[in-house]
C-alpha positions, -999 to 999 in steps of 0.1 A, spaced: -40 -361 699 -51 -326 693 -17 -312 691 -9 -339 667 -39 -334 647 -33 -293 645 1 -297 632 -11 -324 611 -35 -299 599 -7 -266 596 11 -292 573 -20 -300 547 -24 -262 549 13 -251 541 18 -279 515 -18 -271 501 -4 -234 498 26 -243 483 9 -264 457 -11 -233 449 17 -210 450 35 -234 426 7 -239 401 0 -202 397 41 -195 390 37 -224 365 6 -206 343 23 -173 348 50 -180 332 30 -204 306 16 -169 297 46 -148 296 61 -177 272 34 -174 247 33 -135 248 70 -130 239 80 -165 227 63 -186 203 43 -159 184 71 -138 176 65 -98 167 31 -90 160 47 -54 142 77 -79 125 49 -104 106 25 -69 96 62 -53 81 66 -90 66 29 -87 50 29 -52 36 61 -60 17 51 -92 -1 14 -64 -7 39 -41 -25 59 -71 -38 29 -85 -51 15 -45 -65 51 -34 -81 52 -68 -103 17 -67 -112 21 -27 -126 49 -44 -144 24 -59 -165 2 -30 -166 22 -1 -170 31 -12 -212 -8 -11 -219 -11 25 -204 16 37 -224 3 21 -255 -32 33 -251 -15 69 -246 -29 95 -269 7 121 -264 39 107 -268 50 129 -236 20 104 -215 34 73 -231 76 82 -218 61 93 -184 47 56 -188 77 43 -198 101 56 -175 79 46 -148 87 11 -158 118 10 -158 120 27 -122 93 -4 -108 114 -23 -122 141 -8 -96 119 -9 -70 110 -43 -75 149 -50 -74 153 -31 -40 120 -48 -20 142 -83 -30 171 -65 -16 150 -53 14 139 -91 18 171 -103 19 181 -79 48 151 -94 73 159 -129 60 128 -135 40 121 -147 5 106 -124 -16 76 -133 -23 36 -114 -32 7 -115 -16 -24 -114 -38 -28 -71 -31 -67 -65 -39 -61 -29 -44 -38 -30 -72 -58 -54 -90 -87 -35 -89 -69 1 -99 -51 -16 -124 -85 -31 -135 -99 6 -137 -71 17 -159 -83 -12 -184 -118 -2 -185 -107 37 -193 -91 24 -222 -120 8 -233 -146 41 -224 -130 64 -239 -120 77 -273 -88 65 -292 -67 95 -301 -84 120 -275 -67 139 -253 -96 132 -228 -83 91 -228 -48 107 -215 -66 128 -187 -84 98 -175 -51 78 -174 -32 99 -155 -58 101 -126 -59 61 -134 -21 62 -128 -22 88 -100 -44 67 -76 -19 38 -81 9 64 -74 -11 77 -43 -12 38 -29 22 33 -33 29 65 -17 15 59 17 27 23 16 62 29 12 59 60 29 44 37 66 67 11 56 100 33 59 86 45 91 81 7 102 110 0 93 128 32 119 109 19 143 122 -16 143 160 1 140 160 -14 102 181 17 89 196 -3 59 161 -12 51 146 20 55 167 41 36 162 15 6 126 24 9 124 60 13 148 60 -26 115 48 -40 90 66 -22 107 97 -34 107 83 -67 69 75 -62 63 110 -55 83 125 -78 61 105 -106 29 119 -89 42 151 -95 52 147 -128 17 130 -141 1 160 -121 24 191 -144 15 168 -177 -22 171 -170 -20 207 -157 1 221 -190 -11 207 -217 -36 179 -213 -64 187 -192 -71 220 -215 -70 206 -250 -96 173 -230 -117 208 -226 -123 217 -261 -130 176 -271 -172 184 -275 -197 201 -255 -213 204 -219 -244 187 -213 -249 210 -186 -243 238 -215 -265 224 -236 -296 223 -213 -291 261 -203 -296 273 -242 -325 248 -247 -340 266 -219 -327 298 -222 -315 306 -187 -279 314 -178 -258 285 -167 -243 299 -132 -255 281 -98 -277 300 -80 -287 296 -39 
């Protein structure tokens, strides 16, 4: 009787162990399925979201650039904004090509950053005097803030595309990156060659006036 009971206990223990093992395997299998199956690639999702962000930004700029061009004082800056407007139209088409390459529908995702930057440009137009070089100097800074945002975004997207093996997409995005960098350099040249120097003569500085009233030099001293 004791022997039979022992065998029964052994059989029960063995069966229980197998059940526990099977339960663990099932749990592990479920865990692997969650991490590799249903979620998909997190990097792909982030890449797609960034594409939507910059797609929205470029379309938003199509509306903002004409206003900045019209508000410009010099023809040189106006032409620079209009040239970049044409580039931006190409940038939108390139992004649509990238969406096509990854099998996604081209769509934008609201970009708070670009909306803030374009609102700043609108404020500059309101706060600066029409026909002054100071307005152009301020508009250039506003435009370069936009360029730097785009440069950072496109630069990151190019590297992500290379990482994921999307080399055709990386080439397309890199073309836009190069044009954004060139635009930034052109704006710098326009500011440094003429506009900043001419804006410098549009009225005196407050610290110079204060210095004259006090009768002391304006130089900073430790």
